[in-house]
C-alpha positions in Angstrom: -10.6 11.1 21.8 -9.5 11.1 18.1 -10.4 8.0 16.2 -7.5 6.5 14.2 -7.6 5.9 10.5 -9.8 3.0 9.2 -8.8 0.8 6.2 -11.6 0.3 3.9 -9.9 -1.1 0.8 -6.3 -2.7 0.1 -5.5 -3.8 -3.4 -2.2 -4.8 -5.1 -2.2 -4.3 -8.8 -0.7 -3.1 -12.0 -2.1 0.3 -12.2 -5.0 2.8 -11.4 -6.6 5.0 -13.9 -8.5 8.0 -12.8 -11.2 9.2 -15.2 -10.7 13.0 -15.6 -14.3 13.7 -16.2 -15.9 11.5 -13.2 -13.0 11.2 -10.8 -13.7 7.5 -10.9 -10.8 5.0 -10.3 -10.3 1.9 -12.4 -8.3 -0.7 -10.8 -6.0 -2.5 -13.5 -4.6 -6.1 -13.0 -5.3 -6.9 -9.6 -3.0 -9.7 -8.1 -2.1 -11.4 -4.8 1.2 -13.1 -5.5 4.3 -12.9 -7.5 5.7 -16.0 -9.5 9.2 -16.0 -10.4 11.4 -18.3 -12.6 14.6 -17.6 -10.7 15.7 -15.6 -7.8 16.7 -12.9 -7.0 13.9 -11.4 -9.1 13.0 -7.7 -9.7 9.4 -6.6 -10.0 9.4 -3.5 -12.2 6.2 -1.9 -11.3 3.1 -2.2 -8.8 0.6 -0.2 -7.1 -0.6 -0.5 -3.6 -4.1 1.1 -3.5 -5.8 1.8 -0.5 -8.9 3.6 0.8 -9.0 5.2 4.2 -11.6 7.0 6.2 -12.1 8.4 9.9 -8.8 10.4 9.2 -9.0 13.5 11.3 -8.5 16.8 9.3 -5.2 18.1 8.6 -1.7 16.6 7.3 -0.9 12.9 7.9 1.9 10.5 7.2 1.6 7.0 5.8 4.6 4.6 5.9 4.8 1.2 4.1 7.4 -1.4 4.9 8.0 -4.9 3.7 10.4 -8.0 4.4 10.9 -11.4 4.8 11.3 -10.7 8.6 8.2 -9.1 9.9 10.1 -7.7 12.9 12.7 -5.9 10.7 10.9 -4.7 7.4 12.4 -2.4 5.1 10.6 1.0 4.5 9.5 1.2 0.8 7.2 4.4 1.0 6.9 7.2 3.6 4.7 10.2 2.3 2.4 12.8 3.5 -1.3 13.3 2.7 -4.1 15.4 3.7 -7.6 14.7 5.1 -10.4 17.3 4.8 -12.8 15.6 7.1 -13.2 12.2 9.1 -16.1 11.5 7.0 -14.2 11.7 3.6 -12.9 8.6 1.9 -9.3 9.1 0.9 -7.8 7.1 -2.0 -4.2 6.7 -1.9 -2.2 5.2 -5.0 1.3 4.3 -4.1 3.4 3.4 -6.8 6.3 0.9 -6.1 9.2 0.6 -8.6 12.0 -2.2 -9.0 11.3 -4.2 -6.0 13.9 -6.7 -5.3 12.9 -10.1 -3.9 16.2 -12.1 -3.1 14.4 -15.5 -2.3 11.0 -17.0 -2.4 8.7 -16.5 0.7 6.0 -14.9 2.5 7.0 -11.1 2.6 5.2 -9.3 5.4 3.9 -6.0 4.7 3.2 -3.2 7.2 1.1 -0.2 6.7 1.2 2.8 9.3 -0.7 6.0 9.3 0.8 8.4 11.8 2.8 5.8 13.4 -0.3 3.6 14.0 -0.5 0.3 12.3 -3.5 -0.1 10.1 -2.6 -3.2 8.3 -0.2 -6.2 8.5 -0.5 -8.7 5.6 1.8 -10.6 3.2 2.8 -11.0 -0.3 3.6 -14.4 -1.4 6.6 -14.5 -3.8 7.4 -18.2 -5.3 
C-alpha cells in the first residue's frame, strides 16, 4: 500500500526567496491573520508555502480551496507537481493574488494532494 503525502510545513507569508547558489529558501513576512479597515477587502499578494514528504514518485496534483463555508470552499489553486522519491522533501511555493474577502470571519482552508486532504486550517480576517 502506498502512503499518502505528509505535510511537514505550512506557512502563510509575503514571499519566498530561493538563494541561487545554495537553493535555500528564505521565508519573508510570516503572518497568520489579515486585518482590514473595511469590507470587502482585496489582499494583493500572499504565498502559501508548504513542504511535503512521503510523496510517491511521479506526477501529482495539489488543490487549495478557501471559504467562509467549510463545506463549500472556492478553489484557489490546482496544479501539478512531481516527486522523485518518497524520501525527498518537496517545497511548494503557491502564489495567491488579489484574494477578495467579502466580510470578516474565519476562512476555512483545505489543502488536498491527489484528492486526499492533507490540511484543514483557517485564516482569520478581521
